[in-house]
PDBQT receptor file of N, H, CA, C and O in Angstrom, charges set to zero:
ATOM      1  N   MET A   1       1.140  -1.004  -0.277  1.00  0.00    +0.000 N 
ATOM      2  CA  MET A   1      -0.051  -0.252   0.224  1.00  0.00    +0.000 C 
ATOM      3  C   MET A   1       0.752   1.244  -0.335  1.00  0.00    +0.000 C 
ATOM      4  O   MET A   1       1.777   1.182   0.344  1.00  0.00    +0.000 OA
ATOM      5  N   THR A   2       0.829   2.019  -0.833  1.00  0.00    +0.000 N 
ATOM      6  H   THR A   2      -0.004   2.070  -1.385  1.00  0.00    +0.000 HD
ATOM      7  CA  THR A   2       1.173   3.189  -0.573  1.00  0.00    +0.000 C 
ATOM      8  C   THR A   2       0.830   4.294   0.334  1.00  0.00    +0.000 C 
ATOM      9  O   THR A   2      -0.363   4.589   0.407  1.00  0.00    +0.000 OA
ATOM     10  N   ARG A   3       1.734   4.995   1.083  1.00  0.00    +0.000 N 
ATOM     11  H   ARG A   3       2.703   4.755   1.025  1.00  0.00    +0.000 HD
ATOM     12  CA  ARG A   3       1.367   6.048   2.245  1.00  0.00    +0.000 C 
ATOM     13  C   ARG A   3       1.550   7.270   1.818  1.00  0.00    +0.000 C 
ATOM     14  O   ARG A   3       1.403   8.139   2.678  1.00  0.00    +0.000 OA
ATOM     15  N   GLY A   4       1.951   7.769   0.275  1.00  0.00    +0.000 N 
ATOM     16  H   GLY A   4       2.070   7.063  -0.423  1.00  0.00    +0.000 HD
ATOM     17  CA  GLY A   4       1.494   9.098  -0.027  1.00  0.00    +0.000 C 
ATOM     18  C   GLY A   4       2.042   8.865  -1.661  1.00  0.00    +0.000 C 
ATOM     19  O   GLY A   4       2.347   7.882  -2.337  1.00  0.00    +0.000 OA
ATOM     20  N   LEU A   5       1.984  10.305  -1.873  1.00  0.00    +0.000 N 
ATOM     21  H   LEU A   5       1.737  11.103  -1.324  1.00  0.00    +0.000 HD
ATOM     22  CA  LEU A   5       1.519  10.178  -3.635  1.00  0.00    +0.000 C 
ATOM     23  C   LEU A   5       2.630  12.097  -3.040  1.00  0.00    +0.000 C 
ATOM     24  O   LEU A   5       2.472  12.834  -2.067  1.00  0.00    +0.000 OA
ATOM     25  N   HIS A   6       3.769  12.170  -4.414  1.00  0.00    +0.000 N 
ATOM     26  H   HIS A   6       3.897  11.571  -5.205  1.00  0.00    +0.000 HD
ATOM     27  CA  HIS A   6       3.633  13.630  -4.578  1.00  0.00    +0.000 C 
ATOM     28  C   HIS A   6       3.072  14.091  -5.229  1.00  0.00    +0.000 C 
ATOM     29  O   HIS A   6       3.558  13.673  -6.280  1.00  0.00    +0.000 OA
ATOM     30  N   LEU A   7       1.871  15.089  -5.644  1.00  0.00    +0.000 N 
ATOM     31  H   LEU A   7       1.476  15.429  -4.790  1.00  0.00    +0.000 HD
ATOM     32  CA  LEU A   7       1.292  15.574  -6.756  1.00  0.00    +0.000 C 
ATOM     33  C   LEU A   7       2.375  16.837  -7.030  1.00  0.00    +0.000 C 
ATOM     34  O   LEU A   7       2.266  17.899  -6.417  1.00  0.00    +0.000 OA
ATOM     35  N   ASN A   8       3.178  16.652  -7.786  1.00  0.00    +0.000 N 
ATOM     36  H   ASN A   8       3.266  15.789  -8.284  1.00  0.00    +0.000 HD
ATOM     37  CA  ASN A   8       4.067  17.706  -8.253  1.00  0.00    +0.000 C 
ATOM     38  C   ASN A   8       3.301  19.115  -8.904  1.00  0.00    +0.000 C 
ATOM     39  O   ASN A   8       3.305  19.222 -10.130  1.00  0.00    +0.000 OA
ATOM     40  N   LEU A   9       2.857  19.844  -8.342  1.00  0.00    +0.000 N 
ATOM     41  H   LEU A   9       2.854  19.757  -7.346  1.00  0.00    +0.000 HD
ATOM     42  CA  LEU A   9       2.209  21.046  -9.488  1.00  0.00    +0.000 C 
ATOM     43  C   LEU A   9       2.636  22.212  -9.848  1.00  0.00    +0.000 C 
ATOM     44  O   LEU A   9       1.959  23.078 -10.402  1.00  0.00    +0.000 OA
ATOM     45  N   ASP A  10       4.206  22.303  -9.435  1.00  0.00    +0.000 N 
ATOM     46  H   ASP A  10       4.756  21.599  -8.986  1.00  0.00    +0.000 HD
ATOM     47  CA  ASP A  10       4.714  23.328  -9.130  1.00  0.00    +0.000 C 
ATOM     48  C   ASP A  10       6.272  23.198  -9.112  1.00  0.00    +0.000 C 
ATOM     49  O   ASP A  10       7.036  24.161  -9.175  1.00  0.00    +0.000 OA
ATOM     50  N   ASP A  11       6.590  22.091  -9.032  1.00  0.00    +0.000 N 
ATOM     51  H   ASP A  11       5.970  21.308  -8.981  1.00  0.00    +0.000 HD
ATOM     52  CA  ASP A  11       8.174  21.730  -8.587  1.00  0.00    +0.000 C 
ATOM     53  C   ASP A  11       8.357  22.740  -7.305  1.00  0.00    +0.000 C 
ATOM     54  O   ASP A  11       9.449  23.308  -7.260  1.00  0.00    +0.000 OA
ATOM     55  N   ALA A  12       7.568  22.988  -6.422  1.00  0.00    +0.000 N 
ATOM     56  H   ALA A  12       6.682  22.527  -6.459  1.00  0.00    +0.000 HD
ATOM     57  CA  ALA A  12       7.578  23.547  -4.886  1.00  0.00    +0.000 C 
ATOM     58  C   ALA A  12       8.770  22.852  -3.795  1.00  0.00    +0.000 C 
ATOM     59  O   ALA A  12       9.434  23.384  -2.905  1.00  0.00    +0.000 OA
ATOM     60  N   TRP A  13       8.725  21.715  -4.191  1.00  0.00    +0.000 N 
ATOM     61  H   TRP A  13       8.185  21.283  -4.913  1.00  0.00    +0.000 HD
ATOM     62  CA  TRP A  13       9.197  20.814  -3.456  1.00  0.00    +0.000 C 
ATOM     63  C   TRP A  13      10.169  19.665  -3.816  1.00  0.00    +0.000 C 
ATOM     64  O   TRP A  13       9.614  18.738  -4.407  1.00  0.00    +0.000 OA
ATOM     65  N   LEU A  14      11.533  19.512  -3.588  1.00  0.00    +0.000 N 
ATOM     66  H   LEU A  14      11.984  20.265  -3.108  1.00  0.00    +0.000 HD
ATOM     67  CA  LEU A  14      12.258  18.404  -4.017  1.00  0.00    +0.000 C 
ATOM     68  C   LEU A  14      11.726  17.281  -4.678  1.00  0.00    +0.000 C 
ATOM     69  O   LEU A  14      11.424  16.602  -3.696  1.00  0.00    +0.000 OA
ATOM     70  N   GLU A  15      11.471  16.755  -5.447  1.00  0.00    +0.000 N 
ATOM     71  H   GLU A  15      11.716  17.306  -6.245  1.00  0.00    +0.000 HD
ATOM     72  CA  GLU A  15      10.983  14.717  -5.309  1.00  0.00    +0.000 C 
ATOM     73  C   GLU A  15      11.545  14.418  -4.463  1.00  0.00    +0.000 C 
ATOM     74  O   GLU A  15      10.877  14.041  -3.501  1.00  0.00    +0.000 OA
ATOM     75  N   GLU A  16      13.715  14.407  -4.266  1.00  0.00    +0.000 N 
ATOM     76  H   GLU A  16      14.258  14.713  -5.048  1.00  0.00    +0.000 HD
ATOM     77  CA  GLU A  16      13.956  13.408  -3.384  1.00  0.00    +0.000 C 
ATOM     78  C   GLU A  16      14.388  13.562  -1.910  1.00  0.00    +0.000 C 
ATOM     79  O   GLU A  16      15.201  12.869  -1.299  1.00  0.00    +0.000 OA
ATOM     80  N   SER A  17      13.591  14.737  -1.418  1.00  0.00    +0.000 N 
ATOM     81  H   SER A  17      12.930  15.301  -1.915  1.00  0.00    +0.000 HD
ATOM     82  CA  SER A  17      13.355  14.675  -0.158  1.00  0.00    +0.000 C 
ATOM     83  C   SER A  17      12.213  14.565   0.757  1.00  0.00    +0.000 C 
ATOM     84  O   SER A  17      12.115  14.999   1.904  1.00  0.00    +0.000 OA
ATOM     85  N   LEU A  18      11.218  13.795  -0.071  1.00  0.00    +0.000 N 
ATOM     86  H   LEU A  18      11.298  13.443  -1.004  1.00  0.00    +0.000 HD
ATOM     87  CA  LEU A  18       9.959  13.525  -0.074  1.00  0.00    +0.000 C 
ATOM     88  C   LEU A  18      10.020  11.865  -0.202  1.00  0.00    +0.000 C 
ATOM     89  O   LEU A  18       9.129  11.290   0.423  1.00  0.00    +0.000 OA
ATOM     90  N   GLU A  19      10.666  11.283  -0.707  1.00  0.00    +0.000 N 
ATOM     91  H   GLU A  19      11.390  11.751  -1.215  1.00  0.00    +0.000 HD
ATOM     92  CA  GLU A  19      10.742   9.949  -1.083  1.00  0.00    +0.000 C 
ATOM     93  C   GLU A  19       9.716   9.015  -1.000  1.00  0.00    +0.000 C 
ATOM     94  O   GLU A  19       9.680   7.981  -0.333  1.00  0.00    +0.000 OA
ATOM     95  N   LEU A  20       8.547   9.685  -2.055  1.00  0.00    +0.000 N 
ATOM     96  H   LEU A  20       8.576  10.525  -2.597  1.00  0.00    +0.000 HD
ATOM     97  CA  LEU A  20       7.054   9.323  -2.374  1.00  0.00    +0.000 C 
ATOM     98  C   LEU A  20       6.953  10.031  -3.723  1.00  0.00    +0.000 C 
ATOM     99  O   LEU A  20       7.212  11.121  -4.233  1.00  0.00    +0.000 OA
ATOM    100  N   PRO A  21       6.209   8.296  -4.172  1.00  0.00    +0.000 N 
ATOM    101  CA  PRO A  21       6.091   8.318  -6.154  1.00  0.00    +0.000 C 
ATOM    102  C   PRO A  21       5.529   9.922  -6.253  1.00  0.00    +0.000 C 
ATOM    103  O   PRO A  21       4.842  10.597  -5.486  1.00  0.00    +0.000 OA
ATOM    104  N   LEU A  22       6.125  10.188  -7.504  1.00  0.00    +0.000 N 
ATOM    105  H   LEU A  22       6.683   9.640  -8.127  1.00  0.00    +0.000 HD
ATOM    106  CA  LEU A  22       5.612  11.140  -8.180  1.00  0.00    +0.000 C 
ATOM    107  C   LEU A  22       4.945  10.976  -8.860  1.00  0.00    +0.000 C 
ATOM    108  O   LEU A  22       5.010   9.990  -9.594  1.00  0.00    +0.000 OA
ATOM    109  N   LEU A  23       3.791  12.054  -8.948  1.00  0.00    +0.000 N 
ATOM    110  H   LEU A  23       3.738  12.855  -8.352  1.00  0.00    +0.000 HD
ATOM    111  CA  LEU A  23       2.643  12.450  -9.912  1.00  0.00    +0.000 C 
ATOM    112  C   LEU A  23       3.336  13.809 -10.800  1.00  0.00    +0.000 C 
ATOM    113  O   LEU A  23       3.697  14.851 -10.252  1.00  0.00    +0.000 OA
ATOM    114  N   ASP A  24       3.391  13.641 -11.702  1.00  0.00    +0.000 N 
ATOM    115  H   ASP A  24       3.097  12.794 -12.147  1.00  0.00    +0.000 HD
ATOM    116  CA  ASP A  24       3.640  15.233 -12.682  1.00  0.00    +0.000 C 
ATOM    117  C   ASP A  24       2.907  15.735 -13.060  1.00  0.00    +0.000 C 
ATOM    118  O   ASP A  24       2.879  15.613 -14.284  1.00  0.00    +0.000 OA
ATOM    119  N   ALA A  25       1.793  16.631 -12.486  1.00  0.00    +0.000 N 
ATOM    120  H   ALA A  25       1.816  16.730 -11.492  1.00  0.00    +0.000 HD
ATOM    121  CA  ALA A  25       1.130  18.040 -12.574  1.00  0.00    +0.000 C 
ATOM    122  C   ALA A  25       1.024  19.244 -13.172  1.00  0.00    +0.000 C 
ATOM    123  O   ALA A  25       0.161  20.039 -13.543  1.00  0.00    +0.000 OA
ATOM    124  N   ARG A  26       2.495  19.073 -13.131  1.00  0.00    +0.000 N 
ATOM    125  H   ARG A  26       3.196  18.427 -12.830  1.00  0.00    +0.000 HD
ATOM    126  CA  ARG A  26       2.963  20.326 -13.310  1.00  0.00    +0.000 C 
ATOM    127  C   ARG A  26       2.324  21.601 -14.914  1.00  0.00    +0.000 C 
ATOM    128  O   ARG A  26       2.590  22.799 -15.022  1.00  0.00    +0.000 OA
ATOM    129  N   GLU A  27       1.595  20.849 -15.757  1.00  0.00    +0.000 N 
ATOM    130  H   GLU A  27       1.379  19.876 -15.670  1.00  0.00    +0.000 HD
ATOM    131  CA  GLU A  27       1.059  21.186 -16.431  1.00  0.00    +0.000 C 
ATOM    132  C   GLU A  27      -0.426  22.068 -16.241  1.00  0.00    +0.000 C 
ATOM    133  O   GLU A  27      -0.992  22.870 -16.984  1.00  0.00    +0.000 OA
ATOM    134  N   TRP A  28      -0.779  21.498 -14.830  1.00  0.00    +0.000 N 
ATOM    135  H   TRP A  28      -0.320  20.846 -14.226  1.00  0.00    +0.000 HD
ATOM    136  CA  TRP A  28      -2.278  21.882 -14.221  1.00  0.00    +0.000 C 
ATOM    137  C   TRP A  28      -2.013  23.250 -13.806  1.00  0.00    +0.000 C 
ATOM    138  O   TRP A  28      -2.776  24.177 -14.079  1.00  0.00    +0.000 OA
ATOM    139  N   GLY A  29      -0.610  23.418 -12.947  1.00  0.00    +0.000 N 
ATOM    140  H   GLY A  29       0.009  22.665 -12.725  1.00  0.00    +0.000 HD
ATOM    141  CA  GLY A  29      -0.144  24.162 -11.558  1.00  0.00    +0.000 C 
ATOM    142  C   GLY A  29      -0.292  25.575 -12.056  1.00  0.00    +0.000 C 
ATOM    143  O   GLY A  29      -0.376  26.317 -11.077  1.00  0.00    +0.000 OA
ATOM    144  N   PRO A  30      -0.376  26.420 -13.488  1.00  0.00    +0.000 N 
ATOM    145  CA  PRO A  30      -0.729  27.575 -13.326  1.00  0.00    +0.000 C 
ATOM    146  C   PRO A  30      -2.594  27.543 -13.608  1.00  0.00    +0.000 C 
ATOM    147  O   PRO A  30      -3.447  28.406 -13.403  1.00  0.00    +0.000 OA
ATOM    148  N   GLN A  31      -2.669  26.402 -14.053  1.00  0.00    +0.000 N 
ATOM    149  H   GLN A  31      -1.976  25.700 -14.220  1.00  0.00    +0.000 HD
ATOM    150  CA  GLN A  31      -4.361  26.797 -13.781  1.00  0.00    +0.000 C 
ATOM    151  C   GLN A  31      -5.054  26.477 -12.738  1.00  0.00    +0.000 C 
ATOM    152  O   GLN A  31      -6.277  26.569 -12.639  1.00  0.00    +0.000 OA
ATOM    153  N   LEU A  32      -4.280  26.080 -11.905  1.00  0.00    +0.000 N 
ATOM    154  H   LEU A  32      -3.286  26.005 -11.986  1.00  0.00    +0.000 HD
ATOM    155  CA  LEU A  32      -4.774  25.533 -10.498  1.00  0.00    +0.000 C 
ATOM    156  C   LEU A  32      -5.146  26.312  -9.647  1.00  0.00    +0.000 C 
ATOM    157  O   LEU A  32      -6.279  26.118  -9.206  1.00  0.00    +0.000 OA
ATOM    158  N   ARG A  33      -4.542  27.192  -9.231  1.00  0.00    +0.000 N 
ATOM    159  H   ARG A  33      -3.622  27.350  -9.589  1.00  0.00    +0.000 HD
ATOM    160  CA  ARG A  33      -3.812  28.291  -8.410  1.00  0.00    +0.000 C 
ATOM    161  C   ARG A  33      -5.374  28.708  -7.735  1.00  0.00    +0.000 C 
ATOM    162  O   ARG A  33      -6.432  28.296  -8.212  1.00  0.00    +0.000 OA
ATOM    163  N   PHE A  34      -5.247  29.801  -6.277  1.00  0.00    +0.000 N 
ATOM    164  H   PHE A  34      -4.387  30.135  -5.890  1.00  0.00    +0.000 HD
ATOM    165  CA  PHE A  34      -6.400  29.840  -5.282  1.00  0.00    +0.000 C 
ATOM    166  C   PHE A  34      -7.472  30.508  -5.766  1.00  0.00    +0.000 C 
ATOM    167  O   PHE A  34      -8.276  30.786  -4.877  1.00  0.00    +0.000 OA
ATOM    168  N   SER A  35      -7.843  30.944  -7.079  1.00  0.00    +0.000 N 
ATOM    169  H   SER A  35      -7.189  30.718  -7.802  1.00  0.00    +0.000 HD
ATOM    170  CA  SER A  35      -8.742  31.456  -7.983  1.00  0.00    +0.000 C 
ATOM    171  C   SER A  35      -9.482  30.272  -8.899  1.00  0.00    +0.000 C 
ATOM    172  O   SER A  35     -10.469  30.547  -9.582  1.00  0.00    +0.000 OA
ATOM    173  N   ALA A  36      -8.905  28.908  -8.848  1.00  0.00    +0.000 N 
ATOM    174  H   ALA A  36      -8.103  28.684  -8.293  1.00  0.00    +0.000 HD
ATOM    175  CA  ALA A  36      -9.016  28.510  -9.548  1.00  0.00    +0.000 C 
ATOM    176  C   ALA A  36     -11.535  28.196  -9.566  1.00  0.00    +0.000 C 
ATOM    177  O   ALA A  36     -12.454  28.152  -8.748  1.00  0.00    +0.000 OA
ATOM    178  N   PRO A  37     -11.251  28.056 -11.645  1.00  0.00    +0.000 N 
ATOM    179  CA  PRO A  37     -13.165  27.776 -11.893  1.00  0.00    +0.000 C 
ATOM    180  C   PRO A  37     -12.971  26.249 -11.222  1.00  0.00    +0.000 C 
ATOM    181  O   PRO A  37     -11.921  25.621 -11.085  1.00  0.00    +0.000 OA
ATOM    182  N   GLU A  38     -14.673  25.767 -10.755  1.00  0.00    +0.000 N 
ATOM    183  H   GLU A  38     -15.526  26.277 -10.866  1.00  0.00    +0.000 HD
ATOM    184  CA  GLU A  38     -14.986  24.785 -10.818  1.00  0.00    +0.000 C 
ATOM    185  C   GLU A  38     -15.028  24.200 -11.442  1.00  0.00    +0.000 C 
ATOM    186  O   GLU A  38     -14.790  23.007 -11.251  1.00  0.00    +0.000 OA
ATOM    187  N   ARG A  39     -15.423  24.800 -12.778  1.00  0.00    +0.000 N 
ATOM    188  H   ARG A  39     -15.616  25.769 -12.933  1.00  0.00    +0.000 HD
ATOM    189  CA  ARG A  39     -14.795  23.297 -13.612  1.00  0.00    +0.000 C 
ATOM    190  C   ARG A  39     -13.768  23.063 -14.055  1.00  0.00    +0.000 C 
ATOM    191  O   ARG A  39     -13.590  22.034 -14.706  1.00  0.00    +0.000 OA
ATOM    192  N   LEU A  40     -12.479  24.244 -13.754  1.00  0.00    +0.000 N 
ATOM    193  H   LEU A  40     -12.623  25.080 -13.224  1.00  0.00    +0.000 HD
ATOM    194  CA  LEU A  40     -11.338  23.272 -13.885  1.00  0.00    +0.000 C 
ATOM    195  C   LEU A  40     -10.885  22.217 -12.968  1.00  0.00    +0.000 C 
ATOM    196  O   LEU A  40     -10.270  21.230 -13.371  1.00  0.00    +0.000 OA
ATOM    197  N   MET A  41     -11.251  22.466 -11.466  1.00  0.00    +0.000 N 
ATOM    198  H   MET A  41     -11.750  23.268 -11.138  1.00  0.00    +0.000 HD
ATOM    199  CA  MET A  41     -10.462  21.781 -10.674  1.00  0.00    +0.000 C 
ATOM    200  C   MET A  41     -11.730  20.614 -11.200  1.00  0.00    +0.000 C 
ATOM    201  O   MET A  41     -11.339  20.157 -12.275  1.00  0.00    +0.000 OA
ATOM    202  N   GLU A  42     -12.327  20.338 -11.032  1.00  0.00    +0.000 N 
ATOM    203  H   GLU A  42     -12.644  20.709 -10.159  1.00  0.00    +0.000 HD
ATOM    204  CA  GLU A  42     -13.696  18.713 -12.041  1.00  0.00    +0.000 C 
ATOM    205  C   GLU A  42     -12.811  18.230 -12.630  1.00  0.00    +0.000 C 
ATOM    206  O   GLU A  42     -12.357  17.143 -12.276  1.00  0.00    +0.000 OA
ATOM    207  N   GLU A  43     -12.227  19.043 -13.903  1.00  0.00    +0.000 N 
ATOM    208  H   GLU A  43     -12.596  19.927 -14.190  1.00  0.00    +0.000 HD
ATOM    209  CA  GLU A  43     -11.564  18.422 -14.711  1.00  0.00    +0.000 C 
ATOM    210  C   GLU A  43     -10.249  17.932 -14.532  1.00  0.00    +0.000 C 
ATOM    211  O   GLU A  43      -9.796  16.960 -15.137  1.00  0.00    +0.000 OA
ATOM    212  N   PHE A  44      -9.535  18.727 -13.554  1.00  0.00    +0.000 N 
ATOM    213  H   PHE A  44      -9.903  19.517 -13.063  1.00  0.00    +0.000 HD
ATOM    214  CA  PHE A  44      -8.384  17.973 -13.127  1.00  0.00    +0.000 C 
ATOM    215  C   PHE A  44      -8.456  16.570 -12.433  1.00  0.00    +0.000 C 
ATOM    216  O   PHE A  44      -7.619  15.680 -12.584  1.00  0.00    +0.000 OA
ATOM    217  N   TYR A  45      -9.776  16.490 -11.515  1.00  0.00    +0.000 N 
ATOM    218  H   TYR A  45     -10.456  17.212 -11.392  1.00  0.00    +0.000 HD
ATOM    219  CA  TYR A  45      -9.873  15.707 -10.099  1.00  0.00    +0.000 C 
ATOM    220  C   TYR A  45     -10.318  14.415 -11.684  1.00  0.00    +0.000 C 
ATOM    221  O   TYR A  45      -9.522  13.547 -12.043  1.00  0.00    +0.000 OA
ATOM    222  N   CYS A  46     -10.867  14.505 -11.948  1.00  0.00    +0.000 N 
ATOM    223  H   CYS A  46     -11.513  15.210 -11.656  1.00  0.00    +0.000 HD
ATOM    224  CA  CYS A  46     -11.874  13.397 -12.934  1.00  0.00    +0.000 C 
ATOM    225  C   CYS A  46     -10.205  13.105 -13.567  1.00  0.00    +0.000 C 
ATOM    226  O   CYS A  46     -10.171  11.922 -13.906  1.00  0.00    +0.000 OA
ATOM    227  N   LYS A  47      -9.059  13.675 -13.789  1.00  0.00    +0.000 N 
ATOM    228  H   LYS A  47      -9.087  14.636 -13.514  1.00  0.00    +0.000 HD
ATOM    229  CA  LYS A  47      -8.064  12.957 -14.676  1.00  0.00    +0.000 C 
ATOM    230  C   LYS A  47      -7.476  12.373 -13.717  1.00  0.00    +0.000 C 
ATOM    231  O   LYS A  47      -6.980  11.324 -14.129  1.00  0.00    +0.000 OA
ATOM    232  N   TYR A  48      -7.272  12.557 -12.542  1.00  0.00    +0.000 N 
ATOM    233  H   TYR A  48      -7.675  13.409 -12.207  1.00  0.00    +0.000 HD
ATOM    234  CA  TYR A  48      -6.227  12.284 -11.623  1.00  0.00    +0.000 C 
ATOM    235  C   TYR A  48      -6.887  11.615 -10.294  1.00  0.00    +0.000 C 
ATOM    236  O   TYR A  48      -6.180  11.212  -9.370  1.00  0.00    +0.000 OA
ATOM    237  N   GLU A  49      -8.006  11.552 -10.287  1.00  0.00    +0.000 N 
ATOM    238  H   GLU A  49      -8.580  11.879 -11.038  1.00  0.00    +0.000 HD
ATOM    239  CA  GLU A  49      -8.363  10.495  -8.985  1.00  0.00    +0.000 C 
ATOM    240  C   GLU A  49      -8.454   9.153  -8.787  1.00  0.00    +0.000 C 
ATOM    241  O   GLU A  49      -8.839   8.691  -7.713  1.00  0.00    +0.000 OA
ATOM    242  N   SER A  50      -8.076   8.352  -9.894  1.00  0.00    +0.000 N 
ATOM    243  H   SER A  50      -7.763   8.728 -10.766  1.00  0.00    +0.000 HD
ATOM    244  CA  SER A  50      -7.318   7.530  -9.397  1.00  0.00    +0.000 C 
ATOM    245  C   SER A  50      -6.285   7.197  -8.376  1.00  0.00    +0.000 C 
ATOM    246  O   SER A  50      -6.367   6.458  -7.395  1.00  0.00    +0.000 OA
ATOM    247  N   ARG A  51      -5.467   7.786  -8.750  1.00  0.00    +0.000 N 
ATOM    248  H   ARG A  51      -5.400   8.386  -9.547  1.00  0.00    +0.000 HD
ATOM    249  CA  ARG A  51      -4.512   8.225  -7.974  1.00  0.00    +0.000 C 
ATOM    250  C   ARG A  51      -3.924   9.372  -7.038  1.00  0.00    +0.000 C 
ATOM    251  O   ARG A  51      -2.747   9.718  -6.930  1.00  0.00    +0.000 OA
ATOM    252  N   LEU A  52      -4.920   9.813  -6.465  1.00  0.00    +0.000 N 
ATOM    253  H   LEU A  52      -5.876   9.532  -6.553  1.00  0.00    +0.000 HD
ATOM    254  CA  LEU A  52      -4.737  10.646  -5.206  1.00  0.00    +0.000 C 
ATOM    255  C   LEU A  52      -4.960   9.678  -4.002  1.00  0.00    +0.000 C 
ATOM    256  O   LEU A  52      -5.269   8.492  -4.112  1.00  0.00    +0.000 OA
ATOM    257  N   MET A  53      -4.725  10.464  -2.655  1.00  0.00    +0.000 N 
ATOM    258  H   MET A  53      -4.474  11.428  -2.566  1.00  0.00    +0.000 HD
ATOM    259  CA  MET A  53      -4.401   9.733  -2.106  1.00  0.00    +0.000 C 
ATOM    260  C   MET A  53      -6.225  10.084  -1.061  1.00  0.00    +0.000 C 
ATOM    261  O   MET A  53      -6.786  11.178  -1.109  1.00  0.00    +0.000 OA
ATOM    262  N   PRO A  54      -6.613   9.231  -0.490  1.00  0.00    +0.000 N 
ATOM    263  CA  PRO A  54      -7.993   9.903   0.435  1.00  0.00    +0.000 C 
ATOM    264  C   PRO A  54      -7.986  11.221   1.200  1.00  0.00    +0.000 C 
ATOM    265  O   PRO A  54      -9.021  11.819   1.494  1.00  0.00    +0.000 OA
ATOM    266  N   PHE A  55      -6.751  11.641   1.508  1.00  0.00    +0.000 N 
ATOM    267  H   PHE A  55      -5.910  11.156   1.269  1.00  0.00    +0.000 HD
ATOM    268  CA  PHE A  55      -6.440  12.663   2.190  1.00  0.00    +0.000 C 
ATOM    269  C   PHE A  55      -4.965  13.708   1.752  1.00  0.00    +0.000 C 
ATOM    270  O   PHE A  55      -3.759  13.527   1.921  1.00  0.00    +0.000 OA
ATOM    271  N   LEU A  56      -5.557  14.539   1.291  1.00  0.00    +0.000 N 
ATOM    272  H   LEU A  56      -6.537  14.686   1.154  1.00  0.00    +0.000 HD
ATOM    273  CA  LEU A  56      -4.263  15.750   0.728  1.00  0.00    +0.000 C 
ATOM    274  C   LEU A  56      -3.854  16.163   1.061  1.00  0.00    +0.000 C 
ATOM    275  O   LEU A  56      -4.647  16.740   1.805  1.00  0.00    +0.000 OA
ATOM    276  N   LEU A  57      -2.310  16.798   1.388  1.00  0.00    +0.000 N 
ATOM    277  H   LEU A  57      -1.666  16.329   0.783  1.00  0.00    +0.000 HD
ATOM    278  CA  LEU A  57      -1.875  18.079   2.268  1.00  0.00    +0.000 C 
ATOM    279  C   LEU A  57      -1.017  18.536   0.856  1.00  0.00    +0.000 C 
ATOM    280  O   LEU A  57      -0.595  17.747   0.010  1.00  0.00    +0.000 OA
ATOM    281  N   TYR A  58      -0.871  20.069   0.835  1.00  0.00    +0.000 N 
ATOM    282  H   TYR A  58      -1.214  20.709   1.522  1.00  0.00    +0.000 HD
ATOM    283  CA  TYR A  58      -0.167  20.654   0.204  1.00  0.00    +0.000 C 
ATOM    284  C   TYR A  58       0.353  21.748   0.408  1.00  0.00    +0.000 C 
ATOM    285  O   TYR A  58      -0.160  22.495   1.241  1.00  0.00    +0.000 OA
ATOM    286  N   GLY A  59       1.392  22.097  -0.226  1.00  0.00    +0.000 N 
ATOM    287  H   GLY A  59       1.810  21.491  -0.903  1.00  0.00    +0.000 HD
ATOM    288  CA  GLY A  59       2.532  22.828   0.360  1.00  0.00    +0.000 C 
ATOM    289  C   GLY A  59       2.100  24.913   0.363  1.00  0.00    +0.000 C 
ATOM    290  O   GLY A  59       1.968  25.681   1.316  1.00  0.00    +0.000 OA
ATOM    291  N   SER A  60       2.031  25.093  -0.736  1.00  0.00    +0.000 N 
ATOM    292  H   SER A  60       2.138  24.470  -1.511  1.00  0.00    +0.000 HD
ATOM    293  CA  SER A  60       2.703  26.267  -0.448  1.00  0.00    +0.000 C 
ATOM    294  C   SER A  60       0.727  27.412  -0.235  1.00  0.00    +0.000 C 
ATOM    295  O   SER A  60       0.424  28.602  -0.145  1.00  0.00    +0.000 OA
ATOM    296  N   GLY A  61      -0.016  26.110  -0.252  1.00  0.00    +0.000 N 
ATOM    297  H   GLY A  61       0.230  25.143  -0.325  1.00  0.00    +0.000 HD
ATOM    298  CA  GLY A  61      -1.251  27.295   0.075  1.00  0.00    +0.000 C 
ATOM    299  C   GLY A  61      -2.053  27.846  -0.569  1.00  0.00    +0.000 C 
ATOM    300  O   GLY A  61      -3.165  28.118  -0.114  1.00  0.00    +0.000 OA
ATOM    301  N   ASP A  62      -1.487  28.286  -2.388  1.00  0.00    +0.000 N 
ATOM    302  H   ASP A  62      -0.585  28.065  -2.757  1.00  0.00    +0.000 HD
ATOM    303  CA  ASP A  62      -1.849  28.613  -2.505  1.00  0.00    +0.000 C 
ATOM    304  C   ASP A  62      -2.594  28.062  -4.336  1.00  0.00    +0.000 C 
ATOM    305  O   ASP A  62      -2.704  28.607  -5.434  1.00  0.00    +0.000 OA
ATOM    306  N   PHE A  63      -2.948  26.674  -3.719  1.00  0.00    +0.000 N 
ATOM    307  H   PHE A  63      -2.859  26.232  -2.827  1.00  0.00    +0.000 HD
ATOM    308  CA  PHE A  63      -3.761  25.545  -4.737  1.00  0.00    +0.000 C 
ATOM    309  C   PHE A  63      -5.137  25.540  -4.332  1.00  0.00    +0.000 C 
ATOM    310  O   PHE A  63      -5.631  26.086  -3.345  1.00  0.00    +0.000 OA
ATOM    311  N   ILE A  64      -5.680  24.867  -5.202  1.00  0.00    +0.000 N 
ATOM    312  H   ILE A  64      -5.279  24.424  -6.003  1.00  0.00    +0.000 HD
ATOM    313  CA  ILE A  64      -6.850  24.406  -4.344  1.00  0.00    +0.000 C 
ATOM    314  C   ILE A  64      -7.596  23.556  -4.650  1.00  0.00    +0.000 C 
ATOM    315  O   ILE A  64      -8.534  23.855  -5.389  1.00  0.00    +0.000 OA
ATOM    316  N   ILE A  65      -7.411  22.003  -4.120  1.00  0.00    +0.000 N 
ATOM    317  H   ILE A  65      -6.649  21.760  -3.520  1.00  0.00    +0.000 HD
ATOM    318  CA  ILE A  65      -8.031  20.441  -4.874  1.00  0.00    +0.000 C 
ATOM    319  C   ILE A  65      -8.325  20.374  -4.534  1.00  0.00    +0.000 C 
ATOM    320  O   ILE A  65      -9.058  19.385  -4.535  1.00  0.00    +0.000 OA
TER     321      ILE A  65
């Protein structure tokens, strides 16, 4: 069982320091900032929901997921 996942939206965290499997979603980063439209958040979630953990913790605070 995977204990976590590094959802990389903006390269804010060095991959090596987390020791978690990496999901590269940087193409979504600029679109999912604090004021992202609900439609866009839903599109992102539908694309990645099967790989996301039940609990999501993110770093910089300017993403809404």
